[in-house]
All heavy atoms as a GROMACS GRO file, in nm:
protein
  581
    1MET      N    1   8.423  12.073   4.784
    1MET     CA    2   8.470  12.084   4.647
    1MET      C    3   8.526  11.946   4.600
    1MET      O    4   8.504  11.917   4.493
    1MET     CB    5   8.586  12.192   4.643
    1MET     CG    6   8.644  12.206   4.498
    1MET     SD    7   8.527  12.295   4.393
    1MET     CE    8   8.615  12.441   4.374
    2LYS      N    9   8.591  11.870   4.691
    2LYS     CA   10   8.639  11.740   4.646
    2LYS      C   11   8.523  11.649   4.603
    2LYS      O   12   8.538  11.580   4.500
    2LYS     CB   13   8.711  11.679   4.774
    2LYS     CG   14   8.755  11.535   4.746
    2LYS     CD   15   8.817  11.483   4.878
    2LYS     CE   16   8.823  11.335   4.856
    2LYS     NZ   17   8.828  11.262   4.982
    3ASP      N   18   8.412  11.651   4.683
    3ASP     CA   19   8.300  11.560   4.642
    3ASP      C   20   8.240  11.605   4.508
    3ASP      O   21   8.193  11.528   4.431
    3ASP     CB   22   8.194  11.573   4.750
    3ASP     CG   23   8.233  11.482   4.869
    3ASP    OD1   24   8.332  11.398   4.858
    3ASP    OD2   25   8.168  11.497   4.979
    4ASN      N   26   8.234  11.745   4.480
    4ASN     CA   27   8.183  11.785   4.354
    4ASN      C   28   8.269  11.747   4.242
    4ASN      O   29   8.219  11.697   4.133
    4ASN     CB   30   8.169  11.940   4.353
    4ASN     CG   31   8.093  11.990   4.240
    4ASN    OD1   32   7.974  11.943   4.218
    4ASN    ND2   33   8.147  12.078   4.158
    5ASN      N   34   8.399  11.746   4.254
    5ASN     CA   35   8.491  11.697   4.152
    5ASN      C   36   8.475  11.554   4.126
    5ASN      O   37   8.476  11.500   4.015
    5ASN     CB   38   8.637  11.730   4.187
    5ASN     CG   39   8.672  11.875   4.186
    5ASN    OD1   40   8.605  11.951   4.120
    5ASN    ND2   41   8.778  11.907   4.258
    6GLU      N   42   8.457  11.478   4.235
    6GLU     CA   43   8.432  11.331   4.225
    6GLU      C   44   8.300  11.308   4.148
    6GLU      O   45   8.292  11.214   4.063
    6GLU     CB   46   8.429  11.266   4.359
    6GLU     CG   47   8.422  11.112   4.350
    6GLU     CD   48   8.432  11.047   4.484
    6GLU    OE1   49   8.475  11.110   4.585
    6GLU    OE2   50   8.395  10.929   4.497
    7ALA      N   51   8.190  11.382   4.174
    7ALA     CA   52   8.073  11.367   4.107
    7ALA      C   53   8.086  11.392   3.957
    7ALA      O   54   8.035  11.317   3.877
    7ALA     CB   55   7.962  11.462   4.166
    8VAL      N   56   8.157  11.500   3.918
    8VAL     CA   57   8.180  11.532   3.788
    8VAL      C   58   8.255  11.419   3.709
    8VAL      O   59   8.222  11.376   3.601
    8VAL     CB   60   8.250  11.663   3.762
    8VAL    CG1   61   8.291  11.688   3.622
    8VAL    CG2   62   8.161  11.780   3.815
    9ILE      N   63   8.352  11.364   3.782
    9ILE     CA   64   8.431  11.254   3.718
    9ILE      C   65   8.340  11.133   3.699
    9ILE      O   66   8.338  11.066   3.593
    9ILE     CB   67   8.553  11.210   3.816
    9ILE    CG1   68   8.660  11.328   3.804
    9ILE    CG2   69   8.604  11.078   3.769
    9ILE    CD1   70   8.757  11.316   3.915
   10LYS      N   71   8.255  11.098   3.795
   10LYS     CA   72   8.163  10.990   3.784
   10LYS      C   73   8.058  11.008   3.664
   10LYS      O   74   8.028  10.917   3.591
   10LYS     CB   75   8.086  10.962   3.913
   10LYS     CG   76   8.168  10.901   4.020
   10LYS     CD   77   8.082  10.863   4.139
   10LYS     CE   78   8.156  10.780   4.239
   10LYS     NZ   79   8.069  10.727   4.341
   11ILE      N   80   8.015  11.132   3.659
   11ILE     CA   81   7.920  11.165   3.549
   11ILE      C   82   7.984  11.157   3.416
   11ILE      O   83   7.929  11.102   3.320
   11ILE     CB   84   7.857  11.308   3.576
   11ILE    CG1   85   7.772  11.305   3.699
   11ILE    CG2   86   7.781  11.355   3.454
   11ILE    CD1   87   7.732  11.442   3.748
   12LYS      N   88   8.098  11.209   3.401
   12LYS     CA   89   8.171  11.204   3.267
   12LYS      C   90   8.204  11.057   3.230
   12LYS      O   91   8.190  11.025   3.113
   12LYS     CB   92   8.300  11.284   3.276
   12LYS     CG   93   8.267  11.439   3.275
   12LYS     CD   94   8.396  11.520   3.263
   12LYS     CE   95   8.356  11.671   3.253
   12LYS     NZ   96   8.478  11.755   3.253
   13ASP      N   97   8.241  10.979   3.326
   13ASP     CA   98   8.265  10.833   3.303
   13ASP      C   99   8.129  10.767   3.257
   13ASP      O  100   8.136  10.692   3.160
   13ASP     CB  101   8.314  10.771   3.427
   13ASP     CG  102   8.352  10.619   3.403
   13ASP    OD1  103   8.424  10.599   3.304
   13ASP    OD2  104   8.306  10.538   3.477
   14ALA      N  105   8.025  10.799   3.325
   14ALA     CA  106   7.896  10.747   3.283
   14ALA      C  107   7.847  10.790   3.142
   14ALA      O  108   7.794  10.711   3.069
   14ALA     CB  109   7.783  10.778   3.384
   15ILE      N  110   7.885  10.908   3.111
   15ILE     CA  111   7.852  10.962   2.970
   15ILE      C  112   7.931  10.886   2.867
   15ILE      O  113   7.874  10.843   2.767
   15ILE     CB  114   7.881  11.113   2.958
   15ILE    CG1  115   7.790  11.195   3.043
   15ILE    CG2  116   7.881  11.153   2.820
   15ILE    CD1  117   7.824  11.344   3.068
   16GLU      N  118   8.064  10.867   2.892
   16GLU     CA  119   8.144  10.797   2.800
   16GLU      C  120   8.102  10.648   2.788
   16GLU      O  121   8.114  10.594   2.668
   16GLU     CB  122   8.291  10.795   2.848
   16GLU     CG  123   8.355  10.932   2.834
   16GLU     CD  124   8.501  10.935   2.889
   16GLU    OE1  125   8.553  10.831   2.905
   16GLU    OE2  126   8.547  11.052   2.913
   17THR      N  127   8.055  10.582   2.886
   17THR     CA  128   8.024  10.443   2.880
   17THR      C  129   7.878  10.417   2.846
   17THR      O  130   7.828  10.304   2.829
   17THR     CB  131   8.056  10.378   3.015
   17THR    OG1  132   7.976  10.425   3.120
   17THR    CG2  133   8.199  10.382   3.047
   18GLY      N  134   7.799  10.528   2.842
   18GLY     CA  135   7.652  10.510   2.814
   18GLY      C  136   7.581  10.441   2.926
   18GLY      O  137   7.485  10.369   2.907
   19ALA      N  138   7.625  10.471   3.046
   19ALA     CA  139   7.566  10.403   3.168
   19ALA      C  140   7.416  10.430   3.187
   19ALA      O  141   7.366  10.527   3.144
   19ALA     CB  142   7.639  10.452   3.292
   20THR      N  143   7.349  10.328   3.239
   20THR     CA  144   7.210  10.338   3.267
   20THR      C  145   7.189  10.360   3.427
   20THR      O  146   7.073  10.383   3.461
   20THR     CB  147   7.129  10.219   3.223
   20THR    OG1  148   7.190  10.110   3.288
   20THR    CG2  149   7.136  10.200   3.071
   21GLU      N  150   7.294  10.353   3.502
   21GLU     CA  151   7.282  10.369   3.645
   21GLU      C  152   7.401  10.459   3.693
   21GLU      O  153   7.512  10.453   3.636
   21GLU     CB  154   7.295  10.234   3.719
   21GLU     CG  155   7.194  10.139   3.684
   21GLU     CD  156   7.203  10.010   3.769
   21GLU    OE1  157   7.293   9.994   3.849
   21GLU    OE2  158   7.119   9.917   3.740
   22LEU      N  159   7.368  10.542   3.794
   22LEU     CA  160   7.468  10.631   3.850
   22LEU      C  161   7.450  10.640   4.001
   22LEU      O  162   7.336  10.676   4.042
   22LEU     CB  163   7.463  10.769   3.781
   22LEU     CG  164   7.568  10.867   3.829
   22LEU    CD1  165   7.708  10.826   3.803
   22LEU    CD2  166   7.543  11.010   3.763
   23ASP      N  167   7.554  10.622   4.074
   23ASP     CA  168   7.544  10.636   4.218
   23ASP      C  169   7.635  10.753   4.268
   23ASP      O  170   7.761  10.741   4.258
   23ASP     CB  171   7.595  10.504   4.281
   23ASP     CG  172   7.578  10.503   4.439
   23ASP    OD1  173   7.544  10.606   4.495
   23ASP    OD2  174   7.610  10.398   4.496
   24LEU      N  175   7.566  10.856   4.307
   24LEU     CA  176   7.637  10.966   4.372
   24LEU      C  177   7.612  10.981   4.520
   24LEU      O  178   7.646  11.080   4.579
   24LEU     CB  179   7.600  11.100   4.307
   24LEU     CG  180   7.625  11.111   4.152
   24LEU    CD1  181   7.563  11.237   4.098
   24LEU    CD2  182   7.769  11.094   4.122
   25SER      N  183   7.556  10.874   4.576
   25SER     CA  184   7.516  10.880   4.716
   25SER      C  185   7.641  10.910   4.807
   25SER      O  186   7.745  10.864   4.778
   25SER     CB  187   7.451  10.749   4.764
   25SER     OG  188   7.545  10.639   4.748
   26GLY      N  189   7.620  10.987   4.910
   26GLY     CA  190   7.717  11.017   5.006
   26GLY      C  191   7.812  11.131   4.970
   26GLY      O  192   7.889  11.176   5.052
   27LEU      N  193   7.805  11.169   4.845
   27LEU     CA  194   7.882  11.284   4.806
   27LEU      C  195   7.808  11.418   4.841
   27LEU      O  196   7.698  11.434   4.794
   27LEU     CB  197   7.914  11.285   4.654
   27LEU     CG  198   7.990  11.163   4.602
   27LEU    CD1  199   8.004  11.171   4.445
   27LEU    CD2  200   8.130  11.153   4.664
   28HIS      N  201   7.872  11.497   4.913
   28HIS     CA  202   7.807  11.621   4.959
   28HIS      C  203   7.828  11.733   4.852
   28HIS      O  204   7.913  11.811   4.860
   28HIS     CB  205   7.858  11.658   5.094
   28HIS     CG  206   7.840  11.568   5.201
   28HIS    ND1  207   7.707  11.540   5.253
   28HIS    CD2  208   7.923  11.470   5.257
   28HIS    CE1  209   7.727  11.444   5.339
   28HIS    NE2  210   7.851  11.399   5.340
   29ILE      N  211   7.745  11.720   4.750
   29ILE     CA  212   7.753  11.812   4.632
   29ILE      C  213   7.659  11.923   4.630
   29ILE      O  214   7.683  12.022   4.572
   29ILE     CB  215   7.750  11.729   4.509
   29ILE    CG1  216   7.614  11.655   4.495
   29ILE    CG2  217   7.857  11.643   4.482
   29ILE    CD1  218   7.586  11.578   4.372
   30TYR      N  219   7.549  11.912   4.704
   30TYR     CA  220   7.440  12.016   4.722
   30TYR      C  221   7.377  12.067   4.590
   30TYR      O  222   7.262  12.106   4.600
   30TYR     CB  223   7.509  12.131   4.799
   30TYR     CG  224   7.562  12.085   4.929
   30TYR    CD1  225   7.706  12.079   4.952
   30TYR    CD2  226   7.484  12.053   5.036
   30TYR    CE1  227   7.761  12.034   5.065
   30TYR    CE2  228   7.537  12.007   5.158
   30TYR     CZ  229   7.678  11.991   5.172
   30TYR     OH  230   7.728  11.945   5.291
   31SER      N  231   7.440  12.059   4.484
   31SER     CA  232   7.378  12.088   4.360
   31SER      C  233   7.435  11.998   4.252
   31SER      O  234   7.544  11.950   4.258
   31SER     CB  235   7.397  12.240   4.318
   31SER     OG  236   7.536  12.260   4.297
   32LEU      N  237   7.347  11.965   4.156
   32LEU     CA  238   7.385  11.876   4.049
   32LEU      C  239   7.464  11.940   3.943
   32LEU      O  240   7.430  12.045   3.893
   32LEU     CB  241   7.259  11.806   3.991
   32LEU     CG  242   7.182  11.716   4.077
   32LEU    CD1  243   7.047  11.678   4.016
   32LEU    CD2  244   7.263  11.588   4.109
   33PRO      N  245   7.579  11.884   3.904
   33PRO     CA  246   7.664  11.944   3.797
   33PRO      C  247   7.581  11.942   3.664
   33PRO      O  248   7.506  11.844   3.648
   33PRO     CB  249   7.784  11.852   3.790
   33PRO     CG  250   7.782  11.773   3.916
   33PRO     CD  251   7.645  11.763   3.964
   34PRO      N  252   7.593  12.044   3.583
   34PRO     CA  253   7.514  12.053   3.461
   34PRO      C  254   7.540  11.930   3.367
   34PRO      O  255   7.454  11.897   3.290
   34PRO     CB  256   7.559  12.182   3.396
   34PRO     CG  257   7.683  12.224   3.465
   34PRO     CD  258   7.681  12.154   3.598
   35GLU      N  259   7.657  11.869   3.377
   35GLU     CA  260   7.688  11.752   3.289
   35GLU      C  261   7.589  11.641   3.300
   35GLU      O  262   7.570  11.561   3.222
   35GLU     CB  263   7.824  11.702   3.320
   35GLU     CG  264   7.941  11.797   3.285
   35GLU     CD  265   7.979  11.887   3.396
   35GLU    OE1  266   7.902  11.898   3.497
   35GLU    OE2  267   8.083  11.959   3.383
   36ILE      N  268   7.518  11.638   3.417
   36ILE     CA  269   7.430  11.522   3.445
   36ILE      C  270   7.315  11.514   3.338
   36ILE      O  271   7.254  11.412   3.315
   36ILE     CB  272   7.371  11.530   3.588
   36ILE    CG1  273   7.320  11.390   3.628
   36ILE    CG2  274   7.270  11.633   3.606
   36ILE    CD1  275   7.316  11.366   3.773
   37SER      N  276   7.282  11.631   3.281
   37SER     CA  277   7.169  11.640   3.185
   37SER      C  278   7.203  11.567   3.052
   37SER      O  279   7.120  11.541   2.978
   37SER     CB  280   7.137  11.782   3.158
   37SER     OG  281   7.250  11.845   3.096
   38GLU      N  282   7.336  11.531   3.038
   38GLU     CA  283   7.373  11.460   2.916
   38GLU      C  284   7.353  11.306   2.927
   38GLU      O  285   7.378  11.236   2.830
   38GLU     CB  286   7.524  11.490   2.896
   38GLU     CG  287   7.551  11.633   2.866
   38GLU     CD  288   7.702  11.658   2.847
   38GLU    OE1  289   7.769  11.577   2.786
   38GLU    OE2  290   7.746  11.764   2.905
   39LEU      N  291   7.314  11.253   3.049
   39LEU     CA  292   7.297  11.112   3.064
   39LEU      C  293   7.159  11.069   3.016
   39LEU      O  294   7.077  11.024   3.098
   39LEU     CB  295   7.315  11.085   3.213
   39LEU     CG  296   7.458  11.101   3.264
   39LEU    CD1  297   7.463  11.088   3.414
   39LEU    CD2  298   7.555  10.996   3.196
   40LYS      N  299   7.141  11.076   2.888
   40LYS     CA  300   7.008  11.053   2.834
   40LYS      C  301   6.957  10.902   2.848
   40LYS      O  302   6.838  10.878   2.841
   40LYS     CB  303   6.998  11.089   2.682
   40LYS     CG  304   7.032  11.238   2.662
   40LYS     CD  305   6.928  11.326   2.729
   40LYS     CE  306   6.961  11.467   2.700
   40LYS     NZ  307   6.883  11.562   2.772
   41ARG      N  308   7.054  10.812   2.874
   41ARG     CA  309   7.015  10.664   2.888
   41ARG      C  310   6.991  10.629   3.027
   41ARG      O  311   6.960  10.516   3.054
   41ARG     CB  312   7.118  10.582   2.819
   41ARG     CG  313   7.133  10.601   2.675
   41ARG     CD  314   7.232  10.513   2.610
   41ARG     NE  315   7.191  10.379   2.623
   41ARG     CZ  316   7.273  10.274   2.628
   41ARG    NH1  317   7.397  10.291   2.622
   41ARG    NH2  318   7.231  10.152   2.643
   42LEU      N  319   7.010  10.726   3.122
   42LEU     CA  320   7.007  10.692   3.259
   42LEU      C  321   6.871  10.646   3.308
   42LEU      O  322   6.768  10.709   3.286
   42LEU     CB  323   7.040  10.821   3.348
   42LEU     CG  324   7.094  10.796   3.484
   42LEU    CD1  325   7.226  10.710   3.482
   42LEU    CD2  326   7.119  10.933   3.561
   43GLU      N  327   6.869  10.532   3.376
   43GLU     CA  328   6.743  10.475   3.428
   43GLU      C  329   6.732  10.474   3.582
   43GLU      O  330   6.631  10.471   3.641
   43GLU     CB  331   6.728  10.324   3.380
   43GLU     CG  332   6.721  10.315   3.227
   43GLU     CD  333   6.726  10.176   3.181
   43GLU    OE1  334   6.730  10.079   3.264
   43GLU    OE2  335   6.719  10.154   3.058
   44ARG      N  336   6.853  10.469   3.646
   44ARG     CA  337   6.859  10.471   3.791
   44ARG      C  338   6.959  10.567   3.838
   44ARG      O  339   7.074  10.566   3.796
   44ARG     CB  340   6.889  10.337   3.852
   44ARG     CG  341   6.869  10.324   3.996
   44ARG     CD  342   6.925  10.186   4.047
   44ARG     NE  343   7.069  10.175   4.042
   44ARG     CZ  344   7.156  10.219   4.142
   44ARG    NH1  345   7.105  10.287   4.245
   44ARG    NH2  346   7.283  10.195   4.120
   45LEU      N  347   6.914  10.653   3.939
   45LEU     CA  348   7.008  10.765   3.992
   45LEU      C  349   6.996  10.758   4.146
   45LEU      O  350   6.884  10.778   4.193
   45LEU     CB  351   6.972  10.901   3.931
   45LEU     CG  352   7.049  11.020   3.982
   45LEU    CD1  353   7.200  11.001   3.957
   45LEU    CD2  354   6.998  11.146   3.914
   46ASP      N  355   7.110  10.749   4.212
   46ASP     CA  356   7.110  10.742   4.359
   46ASP      C  357   7.170  10.870   4.402
   46ASP      O  358   7.289  10.903   4.384
   46ASP     CB  359   7.190  10.620   4.406
   46ASP     CG  360   7.169  10.601   4.554
   46ASP    OD1  361   7.122  10.694   4.632
   46ASP    OD2  362   7.201  10.488   4.602
   47LEU      N  363   7.093  10.963   4.463
   47LEU     CA  364   7.135  11.080   4.528
   47LEU      C  365   7.119  11.088   4.673
   47LEU      O  366   7.111  11.199   4.731
   47LEU     CB  367   7.057  11.208   4.462
   47LEU     CG  368   7.073  11.220   4.306
   47LEU    CD1  369   6.975  11.327   4.256
   47LEU    CD2  370   7.218  11.255   4.274
   48ARG      N  371   7.101  10.970   4.740
   48ARG     CA  372   7.095  10.973   4.885
   48ARG      C  373   7.208  11.039   4.954
   48ARG      O  374   7.322  11.022   4.915
   48ARG     CB  375   7.074  10.832   4.938
   48ARG     CG  376   6.938  10.774   4.891
   48ARG     CD  377   6.938  10.629   4.942
   48ARG     NE  378   7.016  10.545   4.856
   48ARG     CZ  379   7.006  10.412   4.856
   48ARG    NH1  380   6.936  10.347   4.935
   48ARG    NH2  381   7.089  10.352   4.770
   49ASN      N  382   7.164  11.124   5.048
   49ASN     CA  383   7.270  11.188   5.140
   49ASN      C  384   7.369  11.269   5.063
   49ASN      O  385   7.491  11.261   5.085
   49ASN     CB  386   7.342  11.084   5.228
   49ASN     CG  387   7.414  11.139   5.346
   49ASN    OD1  388   7.367  11.249   5.395
   49ASN    ND2  389   7.519  11.083   5.390
   50THR      N  390   7.321  11.350   4.963
   50THR     CA  391   7.407  11.434   4.889
   50THR      C  392   7.389  11.582   4.920
   50THR      O  393   7.468  11.670   4.883
   50THR     CB  394   7.381  11.418   4.742
   50THR    OG1  395   7.241  11.449   4.709
   50THR    CG2  396   7.424  11.275   4.687
   51GLY      N  397   7.276  11.622   4.979
   51GLY     CA  398   7.241  11.761   5.010
   51GLY      C  399   7.178  11.826   4.891
   51GLY      O  400   7.150  11.940   4.895
   52VAL      N  401   7.152  11.756   4.786
   52VAL     CA  402   7.082  11.810   4.658
   52VAL      C  403   6.941  11.855   4.698
   52VAL      O  404   6.864  11.777   4.757
   52VAL     CB  405   7.089  11.710   4.551
   52VAL    CG1  406   6.998  11.757   4.425
   52VAL    CG2  407   7.231  11.691   4.502
   53SER      N  408   6.895  11.975   4.656
   53SER     CA  409   6.764  12.015   4.679
   53SER      C  410   6.691  12.055   4.546
   53SER      O  411   6.575  12.070   4.543
   53SER     CB  412   6.760  12.134   4.778
   53SER     OG  413   6.839  12.243   4.732
   54ASP      N  414   6.768  12.078   4.438
   54ASP     CA  415   6.710  12.127   4.312
   54ASP      C  416   6.730  12.010   4.208
   54ASP      O  417   6.842  11.976   4.173
   54ASP     CB  418   6.784  12.246   4.262
   54ASP     CG  419   6.730  12.293   4.125
   54ASP    OD1  420   6.624  12.245   4.083
   54ASP    OD2  421   6.796  12.382   4.065
   55LEU      N  422   6.617  11.961   4.161
   55LEU     CA  423   6.625  11.851   4.068
   55LEU      C  424   6.606  11.894   3.920
   55LEU      O  425   6.597  11.813   3.829
   55LEU     CB  426   6.520  11.744   4.099
   55LEU     CG  427   6.533  11.678   4.238
   55LEU    CD1  428   6.418  11.588   4.262
   55LEU    CD2  429   6.667  11.606   4.251
   56GLY      N  430   6.612  12.026   3.902
   56GLY     CA  431   6.592  12.078   3.764
   56GLY      C  432   6.694  12.019   3.665
   56GLY      O  433   6.641  11.988   3.553
   57PRO      N  434   6.812  12.002   3.696
   57PRO     CA  435   6.914  11.943   3.595
   57PRO      C  436   6.877  11.800   3.543
   57PRO      O  437   6.931  11.770   3.440
   57PRO     CB  438   7.051  11.944   3.670
   57PRO     CG  439   7.030  12.055   3.771
   57PRO     CD  440   6.889  12.045   3.815
   58ILE      N  441   6.789  11.736   3.619
   58ILE     CA  442   6.757  11.596   3.565
   58ILE      C  443   6.619  11.599   3.497
   58ILE      O  444   6.571  11.488   3.468
   58ILE     CB  445   6.777  11.490   3.679
   58ILE    CG1  446   6.680  11.516   3.786
   58ILE    CG2  447   6.919  11.484   3.716
   58ILE    CD1  448   6.668  11.405   3.890
   59SER      N  449   6.557  11.707   3.483
   59SER     CA  450   6.420  11.705   3.428
   59SER      C  451   6.409  11.660   3.293
   59SER      O  452   6.301  11.604   3.252
   59SER     CB  453   6.358  11.849   3.442
   59SER     OG  454   6.437  11.934   3.357
   60GLY      N  455   6.517  11.651   3.213
   60GLY     CA  456   6.514  11.609   3.077
   60GLY      C  457   6.555  11.462   3.062
   60GLY      O  458   6.566  11.404   2.950
   61LEU      N  459   6.582  11.394   3.171
   61LEU     CA  460   6.618  11.250   3.172
   61LEU      C  461   6.493  11.158   3.164
   61LEU      O  462   6.448  11.105   3.264
   61LEU     CB  463   6.708  11.216   3.292
   61LEU     CG  464   6.837  11.297   3.307
   61LEU    CD1  465   6.914  11.249   3.430
   61LEU    CD2  466   6.919  11.296   3.181
   62THR      N  467   6.441  11.149   3.040
   62THR     CA  468   6.310  11.081   3.029
   62THR      C  469   6.323  10.927   3.048
   62THR      O  470   6.210  10.870   3.068
   62THR     CB  471   6.260  11.110   2.880
   62THR    OG1  472   6.361  11.065   2.784
   62THR    CG2  473   6.239  11.259   2.862
   63ARG      N  474   6.429  10.870   3.048
   63ARG     CA  475   6.438  10.720   3.080
   63ARG      C  476   6.450  10.682   3.220
   63ARG      O  477   6.452  10.571   3.264
   63ARG     CB  478   6.552  10.658   2.999
   63ARG     CG  479   6.528  10.663   2.851
   63ARG     CD  480   6.635  10.573   2.779
   63ARG     NE  481   6.616  10.571   2.639
   63ARG     CZ  482   6.682  10.500   2.557
   63ARG    NH1  483   6.780  10.421   2.603
   63ARG    NH2  484   6.660  10.502   2.430
   64LEU      N  485   6.464  10.789   3.311
   64LEU     CA  486   6.478  10.773   3.446
   64LEU      C  487   6.362  10.703   3.513
   64LEU      O  488   6.248  10.757   3.507
   64LEU     CB  489   6.500  10.902   3.516
   64LEU     CG  490   6.569  10.902   3.662
   64LEU    CD1  491   6.706  10.837   3.660
   64LEU    CD2  492   6.578  11.044   3.713
   65GLU      N  493   6.384  10.584   3.573
   65GLU     CA  494   6.277  10.507   3.632
   65GLU      C  495   6.286  10.508   3.785
   65GLU      O  496   6.178  10.498   3.848
   65GLU     CB  497   6.285  10.364   3.575
   65GLU     CG  498   6.254  10.349   3.430
   65GLU     CD  499   6.274  10.210   3.388
   65GLU    OE1  500   6.308  10.115   3.467
   65GLU    OE2  501   6.258  10.187   3.260
   66ARG      N  502   6.408  10.513   3.831
   66ARG     CA  503   6.426  10.506   3.981
   66ARG      C  504   6.521  10.623   4.019
   66ARG      O  505   6.626  10.637   3.968
   66ARG     CB  506   6.482  10.375   4.021
   66ARG     CG  507   6.390  10.262   4.002
   66ARG     CD  508   6.424  10.141   4.090
   66ARG     NE  509   6.320  10.050   4.097
   66ARG     CZ  510   6.298   9.947   4.019
   66ARG    NH1  511   6.379   9.929   3.923
   66ARG    NH2  512   6.197   9.865   4.040
   67LEU      N  513   6.476  10.692   4.121
   67LEU     CA  514   6.547  10.811   4.178
   67LEU      C  515   6.542  10.795   4.329
   67LEU      O  516   6.434  10.793   4.387
   67LEU     CB  517   6.477  10.937   4.135
   67LEU     CG  518   6.539  11.074   4.190
   67LEU    CD1  519   6.688  11.083   4.149
   67LEU    CD2  520   6.452  11.186   4.141
   68TYR      N  521   6.660  10.782   4.387
   68TYR     CA  522   6.670  10.762   4.530
   68TYR      C  523   6.719  10.898   4.590
   68TYR      O  524   6.821  10.954   4.559
   68TYR     CB  525   6.774  10.658   4.560
   68TYR     CG  526   6.733  10.519   4.507
   68TYR    CD1  527   6.788  10.482   4.380
   68TYR    CD2  528   6.637  10.441   4.559
   68TYR    CE1  529   6.754  10.356   4.325
   68TYR    CE2  530   6.600  10.322   4.508
   68TYR     CZ  531   6.657  10.282   4.389
   68TYR     OH  532   6.622  10.160   4.335
   69LEU      N  533   6.635  10.947   4.687
   69LEU     CA  534   6.664  11.087   4.741
   69LEU      C  535   6.668  11.087   4.891
   69LEU      O  536   6.669  11.197   4.952
   69LEU     CB  537   6.551  11.184   4.697
   69LEU     CG  538   6.544  11.212   4.548
   69LEU    CD1  539   6.418  11.287   4.516
   69LEU    CD2  540   6.670  11.290   4.505
   70GLY      N  541   6.678  10.973   4.959
   70GLY     CA  542   6.676  10.972   5.108
   70GLY      C  543   6.785  11.059   5.165
   70GLY      O  544   6.894  11.083   5.107
   71ASP      N  545   6.749  11.126   5.287
   71ASP     CA  546   6.839  11.208   5.356
   71ASP      C  547   6.881  11.336   5.279
   71ASP      O  548   6.991  11.382   5.290
   71ASP     CB  549   6.962  11.131   5.405
   71ASP     CG  550   6.937  11.022   5.496
   71ASP    OD1  551   6.844  11.032   5.583
   71ASP    OD2  552   6.991  10.907   5.481
   72ASN      N  553   6.785  11.390   5.204
   72ASN     CA  554   6.805  11.518   5.141
   72ASN      C  555   6.690  11.606   5.175
   72ASN      O  556   6.586  11.567   5.235
   72ASN     CB  557   6.803  11.496   4.986
   72ASN     CG  558   6.940  11.442   4.938
   72ASN    OD1  559   7.046  11.500   4.971
   72ASN    ND2  560   6.924  11.332   4.858
   73THR      N  561   6.700  11.731   5.135
   73THR     CA  562   6.597  11.836   5.170
   73THR      C  563   6.532  11.888   5.041
   73THR      O  564   6.515  12.004   5.013
   73THR     CB  565   6.653  11.952   5.244
   73THR    OG1  566   6.760  12.004   5.167
   73THR    CG2  567   6.710  11.916   5.382
   74VAL      N  568   6.478  11.794   4.958
   74VAL     CA  569   6.415  11.830   4.835
   74VAL      C  570   6.279  11.872   4.869
   74VAL      O  571   6.201  11.809   4.936
   74VAL     CB  572   6.405  11.708   4.736
   74VAL    CG1  573   6.337  11.744   4.612
   74VAL    CG2  574   6.548  11.661   4.698
   75PRO      N  575   6.240  11.996   4.827
   75PRO     CA  576   6.106  12.054   4.857
   75PRO      C  577   5.996  11.979   4.781
   75PRO      O  578   6.014  11.920   4.678
   75PRO     CB  579   6.112  12.197   4.811
   75PRO     CG  580   6.240  12.214   4.736
   75PRO     CD  581   6.320  12.091   4.761
   0.00000   0.00000   0.00000
């Protein structure tokens, strides 16, 4: 739960600042918070070692160029 809260805080901060990069690596969140879909300017997303397996919430991030998924079980 702590890691999920930290992820939401990082995502909300990225939304407010219009960030193009977001690093959630190492946070054991297992699923992406729905707020992540609001990051329309995101170009780089690091999800290494998070336990995330469903990438549906980021399917609308059309500017995403780099996605790091090492140490996850994405089908």
